[in-house]
Steps between C-alpha positions, in 0.01 A plus 500: 500500500316196637210571267734481203656177623168324560348629178806398302503153655135441419532649152797273436304199614213583268723586206656157530167322476300735282582304189565166666359208311537279807172497698684388816721809479184711488351313796822542699514872421136540606568319825811711559300817445239400758770385743652847474158652569459268798848598612379858535163408648652312794692793651209732420275276708730558794504873431120508494510372859801698623551798271847634427484787251847453354459125459160555340651743251773248414246224440282739298790552259516125445123469460493784249767330288316169509167655409663686209577166337293392201390150595322427170797299361483282811153380408569328172228254399600142561666570836225393739459209736308320224813479287750482789332330796704531816729759341270802526193593699362732231161361398414477131192716558728805528514499120123461474418795727733772381264784587466388862872428536573845358258664743663320791845608380384859463358494853832367632688784331259766626519379859876454465520869411308577821750295703790683336343843559429420866856374551647810339276722713599314815132440579481184711121475503466547124785256441337229711161548337640503147722200569197305621317585178806398296503160666131469416567563131764229500266258676215565258717399206651202683155375598375520144802406290759311704497130577473458879794344682 
């Protein structure tokens, strides 16, 4: 049931902006998507340190729904920090390096699947290791394509 709720909420968010002509609406939707991802990462970080199989399974449901979202509409050209300084931290070079950005996104999804599988198996060691790799995939993209704070 939770999977349906999270998936529906994210799908609704994206459906609302998929055809939006307002670049700020796209930026806001992109930021909301990554806030939701961060909202799952935070409790998972705690679970990587102090594993609880049922809690890990619950968070895995959320992660799976988030990773099932097509983020392509959130990366409309003209929605970078170059056009909206101070409103977004997405660097303009994202749109210049599509192949690398795609590879980083694919890596995030692959490792996310490992986190989900480990959570569903109740394997604390595999969960911790996969979660660490997932954080690394996020960091690699942030380091390359996000304006530092």
